[in-house]
Backbone bond lengths (Angstrom), bond angles and torsions (degrees), N, CA, C in turn:
res aa  C-N    CA-C-N  psi(-1)  N-CA   C-N-CA  omega(-1)  CA-C   N-CA-C  phi
1 M - - - 1.456 - - 1.527 109.50 -
2 R 1.310 116.61 125.12 1.455 121.60 178.68 1.520 109.19 -122.67
3 V 1.317 115.79 125.61 1.455 121.92 178.35 1.527 107.74 -102.71
4 E 1.314 115.82 116.57 1.458 121.05 -178.67 1.524 108.13 -93.55
5 D 1.328 114.42 87.71 1.468 121.87 -169.13 1.525 112.24 -111.93
6 L 1.326 116.82 43.15 1.457 120.78 -178.74 1.528 112.71 -98.96
7 D 1.319 117.45 -11.43 1.468 121.29 -178.82 1.523 108.05 -87.54
8 G 1.327 116.32 91.38 1.458 122.59 -172.27 1.516 116.02 -46.40
9 P 1.349 120.41 -52.82 1.467 120.49 -177.05 1.526 113.98 -60.18
10 R 1.323 117.59 -24.26 1.469 120.14 -177.96 1.527 112.86 -94.46
11 V 1.314 117.39 -6.47 1.462 121.16 -179.49 1.522 108.07 -92.85
12 R 1.331 115.24 102.98 1.455 120.67 -177.46 1.521 110.14 -114.84
13 P 1.327 117.74 148.28 1.471 120.56 -179.17 1.528 111.31 -56.16
14 G 1.319 114.93 132.26 1.461 120.37 176.40 1.513 115.27 86.25
15 L 1.337 117.68 -12.84 1.467 119.56 -175.46 1.517 111.36 -68.91
16 E 1.332 117.61 -43.97 1.462 119.98 179.56 1.525 111.09 -60.47
17 A 1.325 116.95 -47.06 1.462 120.42 -179.29 1.520 111.18 -59.72
18 R 1.326 116.35 -38.29 1.470 119.77 179.69 1.521 110.81 -66.35
19 I 1.347 116.61 -43.12 1.467 120.25 -179.90 1.524 110.78 -61.87
20 L 1.330 116.68 -46.57 1.461 120.01 -178.72 1.528 110.76 -64.58
21 D 1.317 116.63 -38.21 1.464 120.58 179.24 1.526 110.84 -65.90
22 E 1.328 116.71 -39.30 1.462 119.52 -179.31 1.527 111.54 -71.31
23 L 1.335 117.29 -34.27 1.465 119.73 175.03 1.526 110.68 -63.60
24 A 1.335 115.99 -42.38 1.466 119.58 177.95 1.527 110.21 -63.23
25 W 1.330 117.12 -38.85 1.473 121.16 178.45 1.526 110.64 -62.03
26 L 1.334 116.95 -37.62 1.462 120.31 178.94 1.528 112.65 -71.40
27 G 1.333 117.01 -15.20 1.458 120.36 -177.10 1.505 112.77 92.60
28 L 1.342 116.76 30.06 1.468 122.13 -179.47 1.521 109.51 -115.46
29 P 1.325 118.48 77.94 1.463 120.95 177.97 1.525 110.23 -77.61
30 W 1.318 116.74 172.22 1.457 121.04 179.52 1.521 109.63 -132.94
31 D 1.323 114.69 157.90 1.461 120.37 179.38 1.527 109.80 -67.48
32 V 1.323 116.04 137.53 1.457 121.53 175.93 1.518 107.15 -109.84
33 E 1.338 116.23 112.15 1.452 121.50 -176.61 1.526 111.03 -90.22
34 A 1.322 115.23 152.54 1.452 120.23 176.39 1.528 109.71 -71.32
35 A 1.330 116.57 154.42 1.464 120.58 178.27 1.521 109.35 -61.47
36 P 1.324 119.05 135.84 1.467 122.18 -177.46 1.520 110.71 -70.28
37 P 1.338 117.78 151.02 1.468 120.97 177.86 1.519 111.59 -70.74
38 A 1.325 115.93 162.01 1.462 120.48 -179.41 1.523 111.96 -63.84
39 S 1.340 117.26 -23.71 1.462 121.53 -178.82 1.523 113.27 -82.23
40 A 1.336 116.91 -2.05 1.460 120.26 -176.94 1.523 110.64 -68.70
41 S 1.340 115.52 164.67 1.457 120.96 177.84 1.521 109.90 -64.00
42 P 1.352 117.22 160.88 1.464 119.11 -179.92 1.518 112.87 -54.94
43 G 1.332 117.30 -41.53 1.451 119.37 179.65 1.510 112.86 -63.60
44 A 1.323 116.06 -38.66 1.460 119.69 -179.66 1.527 111.19 -72.74
45 R 1.341 116.63 -34.45 1.463 119.09 -179.89 1.516 111.49 -64.19
46 L 1.321 116.65 -31.15 1.457 120.46 175.43 1.519 108.53 -89.46
47 G 1.317 115.35 52.88 1.455 121.83 -174.85 1.512 112.70 -88.05
48 P 1.328 116.72 -154.97 1.460 120.20 -175.08 1.517 111.73 -71.32
49 S 1.329 115.02 157.78 1.458 120.82 174.12 1.523 108.36 -80.43
50 A 1.318 116.46 -175.63 1.461 120.73 -174.66 1.527 112.54 -61.21
51 D 1.328 117.55 -26.12 1.469 120.26 179.97 1.522 112.63 -86.79
52 G 1.348 117.00 7.54 1.454 120.73 176.89 1.514 114.66 81.78
53 V 1.325 117.64 11.86 1.459 121.65 -176.37 1.531 110.03 -104.40
54 Y 1.338 116.33 129.10 1.461 121.96 170.41 1.535 107.41 -84.97
55 R 1.311 117.04 126.02 1.464 121.59 177.45 1.523 108.86 -116.90
56 Q 1.318 115.95 123.25 1.457 118.96 -177.10 1.530 111.68 -62.24
57 S 1.316 117.46 -31.16 1.453 120.23 -179.65 1.526 112.10 -64.12
58 A 1.345 117.77 -18.63 1.467 121.56 177.76 1.521 112.07 -94.36
59 R 1.348 117.06 3.29 1.462 121.13 -174.01 1.530 112.19 -117.46
60 L 1.326 116.20 18.21 1.469 119.89 -177.34 1.530 113.17 -57.49
61 P 1.354 119.45 -38.88 1.478 118.06 178.27 1.529 113.01 -59.61
62 L 1.323 116.90 -33.55 1.463 120.10 179.35 1.522 110.95 -66.31
63 Y 1.334 116.80 -44.28 1.466 120.08 -179.84 1.531 110.62 -65.04
64 A 1.339 116.03 -38.61 1.468 119.27 177.86 1.523 111.00 -63.66
65 E 1.327 116.80 -38.42 1.466 121.54 178.25 1.522 111.02 -63.71
66 V 1.324 116.63 -41.68 1.468 120.40 179.85 1.523 110.70 -68.33
67 L 1.335 116.86 -40.21 1.464 118.89 176.48 1.521 110.75 -58.61
68 E 1.321 117.39 -40.49 1.457 120.62 179.71 1.529 110.42 -63.20
69 R 1.328 116.95 -36.28 1.452 120.48 176.79 1.524 110.72 -64.11
70 L 1.319 116.40 -42.94 1.464 120.27 179.09 1.528 110.81 -65.27
71 R 1.317 116.61 -41.35 1.468 120.61 178.01 1.534 110.54 -62.22
72 A 1.325 116.22 -45.27 1.462 120.00 -178.05 1.522 111.62 -64.04
73 A 1.327 116.49 -29.72 1.463 121.14 -179.71 1.528 112.12 -86.34
74 G 1.326 117.24 -0.03 1.455 120.54 -178.88 1.513 113.76 74.73
75 L 1.330 116.62 22.98 1.460 121.14 -176.65 1.525 113.15 -104.76
76 A 1.317 117.62 -0.20 1.460 121.65 177.06 1.517 108.31 -139.90
77 Y 1.325 115.91 144.24 1.460 119.92 -179.16 1.524 109.97 -139.59
78 P 1.356 117.31 155.64 1.460 120.36 -178.69 1.524 111.70 -75.90
79 C 1.318 115.39 141.54 1.467 121.43 179.05 1.530 108.37 -124.15
80 F 1.333 116.04 127.38 1.460 121.55 -176.47 1.522 112.13 -108.79
81 C 1.311 118.04 9.02 1.459 121.71 -178.29 1.526 110.24 -65.66
82 S 1.315 115.94 136.50 1.464 120.34 176.01 1.526 109.45 -81.21
83 R 1.321 115.07 166.00 1.467 118.62 177.40 1.517 110.71 -61.42
84 A 1.324 116.58 -37.40 1.460 120.04 -179.07 1.529 110.64 -64.46
85 E 1.318 116.27 -40.43 1.464 120.07 179.63 1.523 111.04 -64.55
86 I 1.309 115.95 -41.55 1.464 119.47 179.16 1.521 110.52 -70.36
87 A 1.335 116.82 -37.42 1.464 120.31 179.84 1.526 111.12 -62.09
88 R 1.345 116.08 -36.32 1.465 118.45 178.90 1.519 111.59 -62.74
89 A 1.324 116.60 -26.68 1.464 120.06 178.72 1.521 111.58 -71.61
90 A 1.336 116.82 -10.37 1.464 119.93 179.58 1.523 111.66 -62.77
91 Q 1.349 116.37 -21.78 1.455 119.45 178.77 1.522 112.16 -83.45
92 A 1.335 115.28 -6.12 1.460 119.55 -177.52 1.515 111.09 -82.87
93 P 1.328 118.46 162.80 1.466 120.76 175.83 1.523 111.64 -61.34
94 H 1.301 116.14 159.05 1.457 124.33 174.15 1.529 113.27 76.90
95 A 1.333 118.29 11.21 1.457 118.51 174.41 1.519 108.44 -65.39
96 S 1.331 117.58 131.35 1.461 121.99 -177.30 1.521 110.14 -102.59
97 D 1.346 115.83 179.48 1.455 120.31 177.92 1.519 111.44 -62.99
98 E 1.325 117.51 -23.56 1.453 121.69 -178.26 1.523 112.33 -90.26
99 G 1.323 117.15 5.44 1.445 120.36 -179.71 1.516 110.64 121.02
100 P 1.317 115.41 -179.36 1.460 118.97 -177.55 1.519 112.12 -69.41
101 R 1.307 115.28 149.15 1.461 120.13 173.73 1.520 108.61 -69.07
102 Y 1.335 117.18 132.32 1.453 119.68 178.36 1.519 108.55 -72.47
103 P 1.334 117.95 124.68 1.470 120.06 -173.31 1.521 114.80 -81.79
104 G 1.320 118.44 1.54 1.461 120.01 177.86 1.515 113.99 82.33
105 T 1.323 116.48 27.20 1.466 121.63 -175.82 1.527 112.79 -52.89
106 C 1.325 116.53 -43.20 1.471 120.51 -174.78 1.521 113.21 -99.39
107 R 1.303 117.06 5.46 1.469 120.28 -172.63 1.525 112.76 -61.86
108 A 1.302 117.04 -41.30 1.466 120.10 -173.51 1.531 112.20 -117.91
109 L 1.324 117.96 31.39 1.458 120.04 178.40 1.532 110.10 -63.51
110 P 1.309 119.03 137.92 1.467 121.10 174.69 1.525 110.65 -61.90
111 A 1.311 116.53 154.60 1.459 121.47 -177.30 1.523 111.68 -57.10
112 A 1.330 117.40 -40.69 1.459 120.27 -179.05 1.521 111.42 -64.76
113 E 1.336 116.99 -38.88 1.463 120.61 178.74 1.525 110.56 -67.83
114 R 1.325 117.01 -40.20 1.463 119.71 176.89 1.524 110.88 -60.59
115 A 1.325 116.97 -43.56 1.463 120.82 -179.47 1.518 110.83 -64.00
116 A 1.324 116.76 -40.75 1.462 120.51 -179.87 1.523 110.91 -65.16
117 R 1.323 117.08 -43.42 1.460 120.18 -179.87 1.531 111.36 -69.38
118 A 1.338 116.39 -37.25 1.463 120.14 179.13 1.526 111.74 -63.72
119 A 1.330 116.83 -26.77 1.467 120.70 178.38 1.523 110.85 -71.52
120 R 1.333 116.53 -22.07 1.465 120.42 -178.04 1.517 113.11 -96.71
121 R 1.333 117.52 -31.03 1.470 120.08 -177.79 1.521 109.37 -158.82
122 P 1.328 116.73 143.88 1.468 119.02 178.07 1.520 110.22 -70.26
123 P 1.320 117.82 142.83 1.464 119.57 -178.41 1.529 112.59 -90.74
124 A 1.315 113.86 158.63 1.461 119.86 160.58 1.527 105.94 -84.33
125 W 1.341 116.52 169.83 1.461 120.23 178.50 1.521 108.99 -123.98
126 R 1.325 115.28 131.80 1.460 121.77 -178.50 1.518 110.76 -114.01
127 F 1.342 114.07 147.08 1.464 121.23 176.60 1.520 109.03 -84.63
128 L 1.311 115.61 135.35 1.462 122.21 -179.00 1.532 108.60 -79.89
129 V 1.309 116.00 105.13 1.469 121.49 -174.23 1.522 110.91 -86.11
130 P 1.330 118.29 129.12 1.470 120.41 177.00 1.528 111.31 -75.22
131 E 1.301 116.11 158.49 1.462 121.30 177.97 1.525 110.25 -73.09
132 G 1.332 115.55 151.74 1.456 120.50 173.47 1.507 113.59 102.18
133 P 1.339 116.60 161.02 1.466 121.43 -177.93 1.524 112.52 -73.06
134 I 1.318 115.00 151.32 1.460 123.08 173.89 1.528 107.08 -107.93
135 S 1.322 116.54 118.78 1.462 121.39 -175.03 1.519 111.54 -105.97
136 F 1.326 115.96 145.64 1.456 122.52 175.62 1.523 108.39 -160.06
137 V 1.320 116.08 166.19 1.460 121.81 178.40 1.515 108.35 -109.95
138 D 1.322 115.92 118.32 1.458 121.87 179.49 1.526 109.75 -90.49
139 G 1.338 116.15 144.45 1.458 120.99 -176.91 1.512 114.43 -66.25
140 V 1.327 117.87 -17.61 1.465 121.95 179.05 1.529 110.41 -114.29
141 H 1.319 117.70 -45.17 1.462 121.99 -174.07 1.524 113.34 -87.88
142 G 1.330 117.02 -10.94 1.456 119.33 -178.54 1.520 111.86 76.14
143 P 1.359 117.98 -151.29 1.472 120.46 -178.12 1.528 111.42 -61.14
144 C 1.341 115.89 131.10 1.456 121.98 179.78 1.523 109.01 -133.74
145 A 1.309 116.08 155.07 1.461 121.17 175.73 1.516 108.56 -149.59
146 F 1.324 116.70 131.83 1.456 122.39 178.23 1.529 108.75 -130.93
147 D 1.311 115.47 131.36 1.456 121.04 177.07 1.521 107.66 -93.90
148 V 1.317 116.39 93.21 1.459 121.33 -175.91 1.523 110.46 -64.52
149 A 1.312 116.65 -40.53 1.465 120.30 -178.62 1.528 111.08 -60.55
150 A 1.327 116.78 -40.10 1.460 120.47 -177.27 1.522 112.15 -78.97
151 A 1.337 117.79 -35.72 1.461 120.75 -173.48 1.518 113.82 -91.45
152 V 1.322 117.41 -35.72 1.459 121.82 -172.73 1.518 111.99 -119.59
153 G 1.331 116.16 -39.82 1.452 120.65 -174.03 1.521 110.89 82.83
154 D 1.298 116.43 -166.33 1.467 120.98 178.46 1.524 109.08 -64.80
155 F 1.315 116.96 121.76 1.470 120.66 -173.48 1.522 111.65 -102.44
156 V 1.322 115.38 155.22 1.459 122.20 -177.86 1.529 110.11 -72.98
157 V 1.333 115.72 132.93 1.463 120.90 173.78 1.530 111.49 -113.76
158 M 1.329 117.21 -19.24 1.466 120.85 175.35 1.527 108.10 -145.26
159 R 1.334 115.50 125.54 1.453 119.70 -179.80 1.525 110.98 -73.39
160 A 1.321 116.08 166.32 1.462 120.78 -178.33 1.524 112.13 -65.59
161 D 1.333 117.29 -23.09 1.469 120.24 178.73 1.525 112.68 -87.14
162 G 1.341 117.06 6.94 1.453 120.94 176.90 1.510 115.05 87.19
163 V 1.327 117.64 4.69 1.465 121.26 178.82 1.524 108.85 -90.48
164 P 1.333 117.94 126.40 1.467 119.58 -179.87 1.519 111.91 -66.57
165 A 1.317 116.15 146.06 1.454 121.33 176.26 1.521 109.96 -74.04
166 Y 1.321 114.82 158.43 1.476 121.37 -179.04 1.520 111.55 -52.96
167 Q 1.326 117.51 -46.23 1.464 120.18 -175.01 1.522 111.35 -58.82
168 L 1.321 117.17 -44.29 1.464 120.37 -179.16 1.519 110.82 -68.27
169 A 1.326 117.19 -47.43 1.465 120.62 -175.03 1.523 111.73 -60.42
170 V 1.339 117.56 -45.37 1.461 118.37 -176.69 1.524 111.79 -71.79
171 A 1.335 117.15 -35.59 1.464 119.03 178.59 1.525 110.50 -65.91
172 V 1.332 116.79 -43.14 1.461 120.57 178.96 1.526 110.69 -65.08
173 D 1.315 117.19 -43.53 1.462 119.98 -178.28 1.523 112.05 -68.59
174 D 1.327 117.47 -40.10 1.464 119.23 177.97 1.528 110.31 -58.66
175 A 1.340 116.50 -40.43 1.461 120.08 179.89 1.523 111.12 -70.27
176 A 1.331 117.40 -46.26 1.464 121.45 -176.93 1.527 112.24 -67.06
177 M 1.331 116.81 -32.22 1.458 121.01 -177.48 1.518 112.39 -90.17
178 G 1.324 117.75 -4.17 1.455 120.29 -179.27 1.516 113.71 69.70
179 I 1.325 116.76 33.73 1.469 120.79 179.69 1.524 109.61 -69.25
180 T 1.323 116.45 130.13 1.468 120.83 -179.35 1.527 112.94 -111.97
181 E 1.326 118.15 -21.60 1.465 121.56 -177.98 1.524 108.72 -133.58
182 V 1.327 116.45 129.70 1.458 121.83 175.73 1.519 108.22 -123.09
183 V 1.322 116.58 117.15 1.469 122.70 175.99 1.520 106.78 -116.89
184 R 1.320 117.19 120.59 1.459 121.05 -175.90 1.518 109.88 -152.92
185 G 1.334 116.62 176.28 1.448 121.41 -177.62 1.517 112.94 -67.12
186 D 1.326 116.35 148.97 1.461 118.51 -175.44 1.525 113.07 -75.61
187 D 1.333 117.94 -1.06 1.456 119.08 171.10 1.528 111.16 -70.04
188 L 1.334 116.69 -16.14 1.461 121.13 178.61 1.528 112.69 -97.81
189 L 1.319 117.23 4.96 1.468 120.03 -179.73 1.534 112.42 -55.92
190 P 1.336 119.58 -44.10 1.470 118.30 -179.62 1.530 113.71 -65.06
191 S 1.346 117.95 -22.67 1.465 120.71 179.20 1.518 112.38 -69.71
192 T 1.312 116.77 -22.16 1.458 120.70 -172.51 1.518 112.41 -59.80
193 A 1.323 117.11 -41.23 1.461 119.81 -178.05 1.521 111.30 -61.65
194 R 1.338 117.20 -38.87 1.461 119.85 178.74 1.522 111.33 -66.62
195 Q 1.327 116.08 -39.74 1.467 118.96 178.43 1.521 111.36 -67.74
196 L 1.317 116.84 -36.01 1.471 119.42 176.28 1.528 111.22 -64.81
197 L 1.316 117.32 -37.38 1.465 120.21 176.40 1.530 110.68 -60.84
198 L 1.327 116.31 -40.74 1.460 119.90 179.71 1.525 110.94 -69.56
199 H 1.333 117.37 -39.63 1.461 119.96 176.71 1.531 110.54 -59.85
200 R 1.312 115.93 -44.05 1.467 119.59 179.97 1.529 110.77 -64.31
201 A 1.332 116.40 -41.85 1.461 120.20 -179.15 1.522 111.49 -63.22
202 L 1.334 116.47 -31.42 1.461 121.05 -178.78 1.526 112.24 -90.67
203 G 1.328 116.52 -4.82 1.458 120.19 177.77 1.508 114.19 70.10
204 V 1.335 117.31 34.18 1.466 120.97 -179.07 1.524 109.82 -119.05
205 E 1.321 115.15 155.38 1.463 121.58 179.53 1.525 109.08 -76.10
206 P 1.327 118.54 124.53 1.467 119.80 -179.90 1.518 111.10 -77.64
207 P 1.318 117.23 158.01 1.472 119.69 174.17 1.525 110.27 -73.90
208 R 1.316 115.49 169.69 1.459 120.80 171.11 1.529 107.65 -87.49
209 F 1.320 116.06 139.12 1.463 121.18 -175.31 1.532 110.80 -111.46
210 A 1.330 114.47 144.44 1.465 121.20 172.70 1.524 106.80 -141.53
211 H 1.325 116.81 121.16 1.460 121.73 -176.85 1.526 109.60 -110.17
212 V 1.314 115.14 115.00 1.460 121.40 -174.08 1.529 110.44 -97.53
213 P 1.334 116.99 152.22 1.467 120.14 -178.90 1.532 111.68 -62.39
214 L 1.320 115.50 155.95 1.455 121.56 178.47 1.524 110.51 -86.20
215 V 1.326 115.29 162.13 1.461 121.42 171.43 1.525 107.53 -86.85
216 V 1.320 116.58 132.29 1.463 121.27 -179.60 1.521 109.50 -121.88
217 G 1.315 115.54 164.35 1.453 120.90 176.93 1.513 111.49 -77.60
218 A 1.337 115.73 178.99 1.463 120.59 -179.49 1.523 111.23 -62.64
219 D 1.341 117.07 -22.84 1.453 121.23 179.10 1.524 112.78 -84.01
220 G 1.354 116.20 0.45 1.449 120.42 179.34 1.509 114.59 83.58
221 E 1.335 116.88 -0.42 1.453 121.12 -179.70 1.523 110.27 -93.00
222 R 1.329 115.33 154.34 1.455 121.40 178.08 1.527 110.19 -56.09
223 L 1.329 116.88 138.60 1.457 120.86 -176.14 1.524 111.09 -56.74
224 A 1.332 115.90 136.26 1.456 122.54 179.21 1.523 108.11 -147.87
225 K 1.316 115.48 173.67 1.464 119.67 -178.39 1.520 112.34 -57.93
226 R 1.336 116.01 -28.94 1.464 118.67 -177.57 1.523 112.52 -64.78
227 H 1.353 116.34 -19.17 1.458 119.18 178.28 1.529 111.69 -78.05
228 G 1.331 117.14 -12.07 1.459 120.72 174.22 1.511 116.16 73.39
229 A 1.321 118.49 14.54 1.465 120.35 -179.22 1.525 110.44 -69.98
230 L 1.316 115.66 144.72 1.457 121.38 178.87 1.522 110.64 -77.10
231 S 1.319 116.62 149.83 1.454 121.11 175.25 1.527 109.71 -79.99
232 L 1.329 116.36 167.15 1.459 119.82 176.13 1.522 110.84 -58.58
233 G 1.328 116.16 -42.03 1.456 119.51 -179.83 1.516 112.01 -60.83
234 E 1.334 116.92 -41.50 1.458 120.60 179.44 1.523 111.13 -67.49
235 L 1.336 116.66 -39.73 1.467 119.07 176.95 1.526 110.64 -61.57
236 R 1.313 115.36 -43.73 1.470 120.33 -179.94 1.517 111.11 -61.88
237 E 1.335 116.46 -43.63 1.466 120.68 -179.76 1.521 111.47 -64.30
238 R 1.316 117.19 -29.75 1.475 120.90 -179.30 1.522 112.65 -87.88
239 G 1.334 116.07 4.06 1.453 119.71 174.01 1.509 116.25 88.86
240 A 1.330 118.15 17.06 1.463 120.27 178.92 1.524 110.33 -63.60
241 D 1.326 115.61 145.83 1.456 121.23 176.29 1.530 108.35 -82.70
242 P 1.341 118.31 124.96 1.476 119.17 -178.90 1.522 112.79 -58.30
243 R 1.335 117.88 -27.36 1.462 119.90 179.04 1.525 111.22 -67.60
244 D 1.334 116.99 -30.93 1.466 120.02 175.53 1.523 111.06 -69.93
245 V 1.340 116.15 -38.29 1.460 120.35 178.66 1.528 109.77 -64.03
246 V 1.332 116.38 -46.69 1.459 120.44 178.20 1.524 110.14 -62.95
247 G 1.319 116.94 -38.48 1.459 120.52 178.66 1.515 112.41 -61.05
248 L 1.344 116.73 -41.84 1.459 120.09 178.21 1.525 110.71 -64.45
249 L 1.325 116.53 -44.89 1.464 119.94 178.66 1.531 111.20 -62.37
250 A 1.339 115.94 -39.91 1.460 119.78 -179.72 1.524 111.18 -67.06
251 A 1.338 117.01 -38.11 1.462 120.45 178.72 1.527 110.76 -65.69
252 L 1.339 116.54 -41.20 1.460 120.07 177.69 1.522 111.46 -64.33
253 S 1.337 116.08 -26.84 1.463 121.49 -178.67 1.517 112.99 -91.61
254 G 1.311 117.91 2.46 1.457 120.64 179.96 1.512 114.07 76.30
255 L 1.340 117.11 18.10 1.461 120.93 -175.15 1.522 113.05 -107.91
256 A 1.334 118.31 -2.42 1.467 121.42 179.92 1.521 108.41 -157.01
257 D 1.317 115.52 161.37 1.456 120.41 177.34 1.528 110.22 -75.36
258 T 1.306 116.41 154.04 1.455 121.30 177.50 1.525 109.83 -59.84
259 G 1.327 116.19 133.20 1.458 121.06 179.44 1.511 114.51 86.26
260 A 1.330 117.39 2.58 1.462 119.88 -179.50 1.525 110.14 -68.66
261 R 1.321 115.56 146.95 1.471 122.52 174.36 1.521 106.29 -114.53
262 V 1.331 116.75 107.56 1.465 120.24 -172.49 1.526 110.92 -137.47
263 E 1.316 114.16 159.36 1.457 121.32 171.98 1.529 108.68 -102.88
264 P 1.320 117.51 151.10 1.468 119.75 -175.75 1.520 113.79 -53.85
265 N 1.323 118.02 -41.00 1.469 120.17 -177.47 1.520 112.22 -59.69
266 A 1.334 116.81 -29.35 1.458 120.42 -177.90 1.528 111.85 -71.76
267 L 1.327 117.33 -14.45 1.457 120.62 -177.79 1.519 113.04 -91.58
268 V 1.331 116.87 -12.90 1.461 120.47 -172.01 1.530 111.56 -63.15
269 A 1.319 116.85 -48.11 1.472 120.50 -173.97 1.526 112.22 -60.90
270 G 1.325 116.38 -34.48 1.458 119.43 -176.58 1.512 114.59 -97.88
271 F 1.331 116.77 7.81 1.469 118.90 -177.83 1.520 111.03 -71.98
272 R 1.317 115.84 127.09 1.456 122.89 174.02 1.519 108.02 -143.53
273 L 1.313 117.26 133.25 1.459 119.10 177.63 1.524 111.14 -59.50
274 E 1.331 116.77 -28.95 1.457 120.18 -178.69 1.529 111.96 -63.50
275 R 1.334 117.39 -21.00 1.456 120.92 -178.76 1.521 112.64 -83.74
276 I 1.334 117.14 -13.93 1.460 120.73 -178.89 1.523 109.68 -71.35
277 P 1.345 119.39 131.29 1.466 120.39 177.67 1.527 111.46 -58.06
278 R 1.314 116.27 146.51 1.464 120.49 179.50 1.515 112.00 -85.52
279 G 1.307 117.81 -15.23 1.456 121.15 178.11 1.516 110.58 -112.70
280 P 1.326 117.98 170.78 1.465 121.40 -179.06 1.528 111.79 -57.45
281 A 1.317 116.11 144.67 1.466 121.74 177.53 1.515 108.29 -89.64
282 R 1.307 117.54 122.89 1.459 122.15 -175.51 1.530 110.43 -90.73
283 L 1.317 116.09 122.94 1.464 121.69 177.94 1.519 108.21 -92.17
284 E 1.321 116.07 114.81 1.453 120.43 -176.32 1.527 111.01 -71.81
285 P 1.332 117.46 148.48 1.465 120.76 -179.97 1.534 111.33 -56.28
286 G 1.297 117.22 135.05 1.455 121.78 176.56 1.507 115.36 83.72
287 A 1.345 117.90 -4.24 1.466 119.69 -176.57 1.527 111.36 -64.52
288 V 1.324 116.86 -41.86 1.463 119.87 -179.34 1.527 110.33 -73.29
289 E 1.328 116.91 -42.23 1.460 119.99 179.46 1.524 111.17 -60.55
290 A 1.336 116.68 -32.31 1.474 120.45 179.06 1.516 110.92 -63.05
291 L 1.325 118.36 -30.80 1.456 120.88 178.20 1.519 110.15 -64.97
292 A 1.322 117.49 -38.72 1.466 121.12 178.87 1.510 110.44 -68.51
293 R 1.345 116.25 -40.61 1.455 119.09 -179.92 1.523 110.80 -65.88
294 A 1.332 117.21 -34.97 1.453 120.19 -179.57 1.508 111.45 -66.85
295 G 1.348 117.05 -28.79 1.447 120.34 -178.74 1.520 113.42 -89.53
296 A 1.326 116.61 -7.78 1.466 120.17 -176.50 1.518 111.63 -75.01
């Protein structure tokens, strides 16, 4: 279990405990590893806490160590651009869905200019992206290629406040934890190329990736509060059976028949990526509310 708790505004008191409790209620436990020995590698020493959970907020020294490696190899450089300066680039060509392409303003600053700017404000650090597409084979989408240099440009790996960016943290953790398979939503498919660049820069074997379609509302849009769906906590409070919740998720994923009541362990033997729908899974109106009514 890895808790990615580096996004300050989204880290609220009690939220992690609630998420872990709801996963346990659904029947999704996680492996609890023994504390690593003192002789272990730095990444392993910053392993899970006593409850078996890896927390990124407890692994900041590891990310700082990796950034230093990238800096020493000439693969990361300081960026002093303000948010306003970068926002103005949004009007430029090549702006992507994730924001404007970074134009490389600070990429080739002379050493004296970098020192002068560093005296006025702490920099963020960007990864030096090579030209050309990054190709890989996704477990759901098949062969993929993304030109990070053309679409995104040099991306941030460490913010000016010393907090590592998502791309760096997950790439470092996947390597340190020995992750071999990553299954996640296909909204993160474009991130994969950046993580592969970091894996290559660090000389580690990347995991295999599979990006599955998202669940959408009846209107075809990504699920949001406006769809009125109940949260797991609300379903639990209303007496929903967790096996019904898992059954609905499994049916949307092509792993069970509609209306099935199943436990997660029962799905393992029949799990195949080939069974996952290639398009978004549509959640029909009232489907979640029906789970609460069934438990009432």
